[in-house]
N, C-alpha and C positions, 0 to 999 in steps of 0.2 A: 610042294614047296609052301611053307608059311610064311608069312610076313604081316608086318604093322604098317600102314600107311594113310594116304588121304584120298577121297574121292575128288576129282576134278572135272571142269567140263570143259571142252575144247570146241570153238565155234567153227573149225575148218572142217574140211569133207562134210557140209550138211550139219554139223555139229553132233558130239556123241560125250559119253563118259568115259573118263580114264580112271587108273589109279597110279598113285605116284607113292611108291614104297619108300620107307625111311632110309633104305639103303641106297636110293638114287635111281633105281630102276624103274622104269616106266611101263603099264601094260594096258594094252586095249582088252578089256573084258568081254567075252563072248556073252555072258549071263548075269549082268548084275541087276539083281531084283529091285524092281520100282521103288519099293520102301528105302531102298539103299541110296538111291540117285539124288542124294543131297550133298552139294557142292560143300567141301571143307571136312565132311564128317570123317571121322577118325575110325579106321576100321581095322580089326584082325582076319586075315583071310589064309585059306587054305586052298590051293588050286593047282591046276595043271598046265604047264607051258605046251601049246598047240602049236608044234614046228611044222605042221602040215599043213597049217590053214594059214592063208594072206587075207589080208583086208586092204581096203582103200585108205584106212586111216592112217596109217604110216606113222603110230605112236606107240612106241615100245614094242613089246611082246604081246603076243595073243595069249590070253588066259581065260582057262574054263575054271569057274569058280566051283570050288566043292563045297566049301562052305565059307560064311561070313558072318562077323559078329560086329555090331556097333559099339564102339568104346566111348565116342563122344559126338553128340550133335554138330552138325554142321549148320549152314541156313539153306533153307528151301530156296530152289531158285527155278522159275516157270521158262524152260528154256523153248518155248514154242511162240 
């Protein structure tokens, strides 16, 4: 699947990065590169929904990223 969206940070379940697609779908990425862990960053993503994997994060669908491209900078956030 291909989509454009925004990197978000959620503080529940110990804190994690998520992806909010422009379509309204939400994703928990399995392999979001550290260089893309920027809250508010606009990204273009190609990935695969992993229906056979469950996480404790309970945020949308689990996504394995095949490729990611930064479209617009967000703001760096220290999450630790």
